[in-house]
N, C-alpha and C positions, 0 to 999 in steps of 0.2 A: 619545544625542542626542535632543533634543526633535523632535516631529513637524513643526511649523512648515510646514504645507502651503502651497503657492503658491495663493492664492485663484483660483478659477475666474473667467475673464473674463466670458463671457456664456453663458447656457444654450442659446442658439440654435445650431443646426447646419443645414447644408443636406444634402439627400440626395445631392447630387453630390460632396461633399467626400470625396476618397480619399487614402490614405496608402500610401507604399512606402519601405522603407529601402534605402540603398546602404551595404553594409558590406564590410569587408575589412581586411587588414593595413595598417599604416602604410606609405606609399610605393607603394600600389597604384594611385593616381591617382583617388581618389574625388572630391576637390575639383575637380580639373581636369575630370573627366567632368561633374559637376554644373554647373559654369560653362558648359560647352558645351551641356548639355541644356536649361537654362533658356530661352535665347533661341529654341532650336528648338521647344520646347513652346509658348512664347508665340506663335510664328509659326503654330502649329496651332490657336490660339484657346484654349489652356489657361492659366488663371490659376494661378500657382505661388507657393508659399511654401516656405521651407526651415527645418529645425531641425537644428542641429549640436551634437554633444557635444564639449566640450573636456576633454582629460585632464589639464589643468594649470590652475593659477590664471591667470585672464586678467582684463583690465580694459579696457573700451572708453572709460573716462574718463581724464582727465589731471590729475595733481597740480597744484594751484593754481587750477583752474577752479572756478567757483561750485558746480557740481553735485557735483564731487569733495568739496568742503568740506562740502556738505550730508550726503553719505554718511558722511564721516569724523566728523561731529558726531553720527551715530547714526540718521539717517532710515532707515526701513524700505524705502521706495521713493522714487525720485527720477524724475520725468518731465520730460524736456527736450523742448521743442517749438519749432519754427520754421515759417516758411512753406513749407519743403521737406520736412520729416520730423519725426517725434517718436521718442524712445527712452525706454523705461521700464526702469530698473535696479532690480531687487529684490534686496536684500541677504539672503543666507542666514545669514551670521555663523556661529553655532555649531550650526545646525540641519542635518539630513540633506539631501543633494542631492535635489531634487524628482524623482520618477519621470517617465518619459516620458509617461505618461497625463496627469499634471498639466500638463506643458509643452504637450502637444497641446491641452488644454482652453483655453489662453490665446491660441491663434492665432485670428485672424479667419477666417471661412469663405472658402475658395478652392476651386478645382477639385481641386488636387493639392498634397500636402505631401511634399517629398523630405526624408527623414531621413538625415543623415550620421552614422555612428557608431552608438552604442547597439547594438553587435553582439551583446550578451548578452541583449537584451530579446526578448520573445516577440511580434514583429510580422513581417509578411511582408517579406522582404528579397531583394535581388538582390546576389550577391557580386561585388565588383569585384576583379580580380586581375591581376597582371603577372608573366610568367614570370621576369623578371630578379630579382624579390623572393626567389625560391626558398623560398617559404613553403608549408606544406601547405594544401590547400583547407579552407575552413570548412564547406562544404555537407554533407559526410557526417555531421557531428555536429550540425547545426542544421536541424531540419525546417522552419523558417521560411524557409529559402533556397529560392527557386523557380526561379531562373535565374542565369546567370553572364555577366558582361560582362568580357572579358579579351582579351589579345593571343595566347592559346593555346587554340584550340578543343578540343584534347585534354584540357585541364584542366577542362572543364565536365562531364565524365562524361556521365550520362544527361540532364542538365538542358538546357533551351533556352539557346542561347548567342548573343551578339552580340559583334562585335569592338569593342575600345576606340575605334578610329578611325571606326567606322560609327555616327555619332550618330543617324541616322534609325532604324536597327535597334535601337539601345539605347533610344531613345524608345518604339519599338513595344513592347519588353519592359516598360518602366516602365508604360505605359498598359494593357497586357494584364493585368498582375498586381497593380496598385494595388488596395487593398481599401477599402471604405467606412470612414470614420472610426469609426463605431459598432462595426463588427466588430473593428477594431483595438483600440479601448478595451476591448471584451469579452475579446479574446485576452490583452491585457496584464493584465487583472484576474484571469484564471484561469491565466496563466503558459504559455499555448500559442498557437501561430500560428493565425490564423483558418482554419477548416476549408475554406472555399471557396478559399483561396490555395494549397492543396496540389495 
């Protein structure tokens, strides 16, 4: 497959921008946790963005809409804008999926980026788990996992733990272990978790 990199958005970054992943098996409650964390973090004065990996083909557009027709006609990017929001759709077509580092580079600077999924990537992560899933923990095999948020404290082993229902404690872990974006990008480039996150 051709490289077809996602063009970088802007070279600017802020020193305050930090990144943390929330990873775990399907059904662990990652999305539910993130949806609860976002308003809690905003109430603490933290500006939050999210980046989610989809394991399947997805489309935020609708057949028959003008933007859909633009993409079907072959446009590389389609930007839809209104008085409320804008969305940029970038077609990958036959190119490789962009790596996490390229996707992070497209985000506007914020205080914190919560990454859902990308569990195989080398960035600092908090494992989200649920005892009912009956899945083995990821942290013993992933040095990037620095804490666990679950409904089973025993499943966290030696790592710091917060309960899935204790959003304040979960937010404390997120803020404690989030890494500067530059450290995250460096870790992704070398294939290892940021050293300060261990």
